C-alpha positions as CSV (number, residue, x, y, z in Angstrom):
1,M,114.7,125.2,146.1
2,A,112.1,126.9,144.0
3,T,108.6,125.6,143.8
4,I,107.8,123.9,140.5
5,H,104.4,123.5,139.0
6,H,103.8,120.9,136.2
7,F,100.1,121.6,135.8
8,D,100.0,125.4,135.8
9,H,96.8,125.3,133.7
10,G,95.2,122.4,135.5
11,W,94.4,119.3,133.5
12,I,94.1,121.1,130.2
13,T,97.7,120.7,129.1
14,P,98.1,117.0,130.1
15,T,94.8,116.1,128.5
16,V,95.8,117.8,125.2
17,S,99.2,116.3,125.3
18,Y,97.8,112.9,125.8
19,V,95.3,113.3,122.9
20,L,98.2,114.5,120.6
21,S,100.3,111.5,121.6
22,V,97.4,109.1,120.9
23,L,96.5,110.7,117.6
24,G,100.2,110.8,116.5
25,S,100.6,107.1,117.5
26,M,97.5,106.1,115.5
27,L,98.7,107.9,112.4
28,G,102.2,106.5,112.8
29,L,101.1,102.9,113.2
30,T,98.7,103.3,110.2
31,C,101.6,104.6,108.1
32,A,103.7,101.6,109.3
33,V,101.0,99.3,108.0
34,R,101.2,101.0,104.6
35,L,105.0,100.7,104.8
36,R,104.8,97.0,105.2
37,A,102.4,96.7,102.2
38,A,104.5,99.1,100.0
39,Q,105.9,97.5,96.9
40,G,108.6,99.8,95.6
41,R,111.6,101.2,97.4
42,G,110.5,104.8,96.9
43,E,107.0,104.1,98.2
44,R,108.5,102.4,101.3
45,I,110.8,105.4,102.0
46,W,107.7,107.7,101.6
47,W,105.8,105.8,104.3
48,L,108.9,105.7,106.5
49,V,109.1,109.5,106.4
50,L,105.4,109.9,107.2
51,A,105.5,107.4,110.0
52,S,108.5,109.1,111.5
53,I,106.8,112.5,111.4
54,A,103.7,111.1,113.0
55,L,105.4,109.3,115.8
56,G,108.5,111.4,116.4
57,G,106.9,114.8,115.6
58,T,103.3,114.5,116.7
59,A,103.1,111.7,119.3
60,I,106.4,112.6,121.0
61,W,107.6,116.2,120.4
62,S,104.3,117.9,120.1
63,M,103.2,116.2,123.3
64,H,106.3,117.4,125.0
65,F,105.8,121.0,123.9
66,V,102.1,121.1,125.0
67,A,103.0,119.6,128.4
68,M,105.7,122.3,128.8
69,M,103.0,125.0,128.4
70,G,101.8,123.9,131.9
71,F,105.4,124.1,133.4
72,S,106.3,127.0,135.6
73,V,108.8,127.9,138.4
74,V,107.6,130.2,141.1
75,G,109.6,133.4,141.2
76,T,111.1,133.4,137.7
77,P,109.9,133.8,134.2
78,I,110.9,131.1,131.6
79,R,112.2,131.7,128.2
80,Y,113.3,129.1,125.5
81,D,116.2,129.1,123.1
82,V,114.6,128.8,119.7
83,G,117.5,127.0,118.0
84,L,117.7,124.3,120.7
85,T,113.9,124.0,120.7
86,F,113.9,123.4,116.9
87,A,116.8,120.9,117.2
88,S,114.8,119.0,119.9
89,A,112.0,118.6,117.3
90,I,114.2,117.2,114.7
91,I,115.9,114.6,116.9
92,P,112.9,112.4,117.7
93,I,111.8,112.3,114.0
94,A,115.3,111.2,113.0
95,A,115.5,108.7,115.8
96,V,112.2,107.1,115.0
97,A,113.1,107.0,111.3
98,V,116.3,105.1,112.2
99,G,114.4,102.7,114.5
100,V,111.6,102.0,112.0
101,A,114.1,101.5,109.2
102,I,116.1,99.0,111.2
103,V,113.1,96.8,112.0
104,A,111.2,97.2,108.7
105,F,113.9,96.9,106.1
106,G,115.0,93.3,106.5
107,N,113.9,89.8,107.4
108,R,116.7,88.2,109.3
109,Y,117.5,88.6,113.1
110,Q,114.2,90.4,113.7
111,N,114.5,90.3,117.5
112,V,118.0,91.7,117.5
113,R,117.0,94.5,115.1
114,L,114.0,95.2,117.3
115,I,116.2,95.7,120.4
116,V,118.8,97.7,118.5
117,G,116.1,99.9,117.0
118,G,114.3,100.3,120.3
119,V,117.5,101.4,122.1
120,L,118.5,103.9,119.5
121,S,115.0,105.4,119.2
122,G,114.6,105.5,123.0
123,L,117.9,107.3,123.4
124,G,116.8,109.7,120.7
125,I,113.6,110.4,122.7
126,V,115.6,111.0,125.8
127,A,117.9,113.3,124.0
128,M,114.9,115.3,122.7
129,H,113.5,115.6,126.2
130,Y,116.6,116.8,128.0
131,L,117.7,119.0,125.1
132,G,114.3,120.7,125.3
133,M,114.9,121.2,129.0
134,A,118.4,122.6,128.3
135,A,116.7,125.2,126.0
136,M,115.0,126.8,129.1
137,R,116.3,130.1,130.4
138,L,115.3,131.1,133.9
139,N,116.7,132.8,137.0
140,G,118.0,129.7,138.7
141,D,120.3,126.7,138.4
142,I,118.8,123.4,137.2
143,S,119.8,120.0,138.6
144,Y,118.5,116.5,138.1
145,S,117.9,113.4,140.2
146,M,120.0,110.7,138.5
147,T,117.7,108.0,139.8
148,R,114.7,109.5,138.1
149,V,116.7,110.4,135.0
150,G,117.7,106.7,134.7
151,L,114.1,105.7,135.2
152,S,113.0,108.0,132.4
153,I,115.6,106.5,130.1
154,G,114.4,103.1,130.9
155,I,110.8,104.1,130.2
156,A,111.8,105.7,126.9
157,V,113.7,102.7,125.7
158,V,110.9,100.2,126.6
159,A,108.3,102.5,125.1
160,A,110.2,102.9,121.9
161,T,110.8,99.1,121.6
162,V,107.1,98.4,122.1
163,A,106.2,101.0,119.5
164,L,108.6,99.5,117.0
165,W,107.2,96.0,117.7
166,L,103.7,97.4,117.2
167,S,104.8,99.0,113.9
168,I,105.6,95.6,112.4
169,T,102.8,93.7,114.0
170,V,99.4,95.5,114.2
171,Q,97.1,95.5,111.3
172,K,93.4,96.0,112.3
173,P,92.1,99.5,113.1
174,L,90.8,98.5,116.5
175,V,94.2,97.1,117.5
176,I,95.9,100.2,116.2
177,F,93.6,102.4,118.3
178,L,94.2,100.3,121.5
179,S,97.9,100.3,120.9
180,A,97.9,104.1,120.5
181,L,96.1,104.5,123.8
182,V,98.9,102.5,125.5
183,M,101.6,104.4,123.6
184,G,100.1,107.7,124.8
185,V,100.4,106.6,128.4
186,A,104.0,105.5,127.9
187,V,105.1,108.7,126.1
188,N,103.4,110.9,128.8
189,G,104.8,108.7,131.6
190,M,108.3,109.2,130.2
191,H,107.9,113.0,130.0
192,F,106.5,113.6,133.5
193,T,109.0,111.1,135.0
194,G,111.8,113.2,133.4
195,M,110.2,116.4,134.6
196,S,109.9,115.1,138.1
197,A,113.7,114.6,138.2
198,M,114.3,118.3,137.8
199,S,114.8,120.8,140.6
200,V,115.7,124.5,140.5
201,M,117.8,126.6,142.9
202,E,116.7,130.1,142.2
203,H,119.0,133.1,142.2
204,S,118.6,136.8,141.8
205,P,117.8,138.1,138.3
206,Q,120.9,138.9,136.2
207,G,119.4,141.0,133.5
208,N,116.6,140.2,131.0
209,L,116.3,136.6,130.0
210,A,117.0,135.9,126.3
211,G,114.7,133.7,124.3
212,A,111.1,133.3,123.4
213,T,108.2,132.6,125.6
214,A,106.2,129.4,125.3
215,S,103.1,131.3,124.4
216,S,104.9,133.2,121.5
217,M,105.9,129.9,120.0
218,L,102.5,128.4,120.4
219,V,101.0,129.8,117.2
220,P,103.7,128.8,114.7
221,I,104.2,125.4,116.3
222,G,100.5,124.9,116.5
223,L,100.0,125.7,112.8
224,A,102.9,123.4,111.9
225,V,101.3,120.5,113.9
226,V,97.8,121.1,112.4
227,F,99.2,121.2,108.8
228,A,101.3,118.1,109.5
229,L,98.2,116.2,110.8
230,I,96.1,117.3,107.8
231,G,98.9,116.2,105.4
232,L,99.2,112.8,107.1
233,V,95.5,112.2,107.0
234,Y,95.3,113.3,103.4
235,A,98.2,111.0,102.4
236,L,96.6,108.0,104.1
237,M,93.2,108.7,102.5
238,A,94.6,109.3,99.0
239,A,97.0,106.4,98.9
240,P,95.7,103.0,97.7
241,N,95.5,100.3,100.3
242,E,95.7,96.5,99.8
243,E,92.0,96.2,98.9
244,D,92.4,99.0,96.3
245,R,95.4,97.2,94.7
246,A,93.5,93.9,94.7
247,A,90.5,95.5,93.1
248,A,92.7,97.2,90.4
249,A,94.5,93.9,89.6
250,Y,91.1,92.1,89.3
251,L,89.7,94.8,86.9
252,A,92.9,94.7,84.9
253,A,92.7,90.9,84.6
254,R,89.1,91.2,83.5
255,R,89.9,93.7,80.8
256,E,92.7,91.6,79.5
257,G,90.5,88.5,79.4
258,S,87.8,90.4,77.6
259,A,90.2,91.8,75.0
260,A,91.6,88.3,74.4
261,A,88.1,86.9,73.8
262,V,87.2,89.4,71.0
263,P,88.9,88.5,67.6
264,Q,90.9,91.3,66.2
265,Q,89.6,92.8,62.9
266,R,91.5,95.2,60.8
267,T,89.9,98.3,59.5
268,G,88.7,97.9,55.9
269,E,88.4,94.1,56.0
270,F,85.1,92.8,54.9
271,P,84.0,89.3,53.9
272,T,84.7,88.5,50.3
273,V,81.4,88.2,48.3
274,Q,82.0,86.2,45.1
275,P,79.4,86.4,42.3
276,S,77.5,83.3,41.4
277,G,75.5,82.0,38.5
278,P,76.2,82.2,34.7
279,G,79.1,84.4,33.8
280,A,80.3,84.7,37.3
281,A,83.9,84.7,36.2
282,E,83.3,87.6,33.9
283,R,81.5,89.7,36.5
284,S,84.2,89.2,39.0
285,G,86.5,92.2,39.0
286,P,89.9,92.9,40.5
287,T,90.3,92.7,44.3
288,L,92.0,94.9,46.8
289,G,94.3,92.6,48.8
290,G,91.8,89.8,48.6
291,A,89.7,91.5,51.2
292,W,86.7,92.3,49.0
293,T,85.6,92.4,45.3
294,Y,83.4,94.6,43.2
295,R,81.4,94.1,39.9
296,D,82.9,95.7,36.8
297,R,80.2,97.8,35.2
298,S,82.4,99.3,32.5
299,S,81.3,96.8,29.8
300,R,77.6,97.9,30.1
């Protein structure tokens, strides 16, 4: 059996992966709050997509990729199949989207929908993890302990269910932050439990290994994660929240009330001034629509 290192760069990779999972969880839960407050179907779908990217892409997949930067097997280089790696990034986003949609779009049978959504999302996270492991190319045969694989599946399903429950429950920023800390522990716990199930039986090299190194994928993936985080933060800051909507409704009501209180006066309408005194009838001239009169001076 080959010797496996999960922390080849010390505590840097697990620390960064935990921070990413917490940050993604915070953004995802905040997007879920906006999803619950959304009024139109298009707006709800928009926040569903953003929540899925934050939770599935940042909190789960980005954490997995960063943690894999610290993974090494003594005696063999490691390469990654780019296609499978990309597929492993799409799966958790889609799985989280399905789970959030199940629990968020509907009012009946909430507990049943929570369990169904948690199981589907958890299995999607498991599929992401082991597909990412299948993308590895090394000089050795990989095998897994079924007991620890089963444990990682259980952790993923429970963590996904709790995350979905939080997505329809939490509201206050402090609660969201504390929930994100717990979710970060759960996501990292699932990852390293699954990694501990892996063992490698090394064999002699059989030519050059195909695929990309983890360091060569770091720059494009890192840029994608950074732009995704910036986009999520901008979307949350630019979109109106409940307080903004309430303030806009209040101002609109005040404007309507003020407009109703002012009598409408048509342009060109002036009070009619009728002449008085002797000969008033003679001095009164033709009128324009009864709005005003003038004095006829032609007889002078």
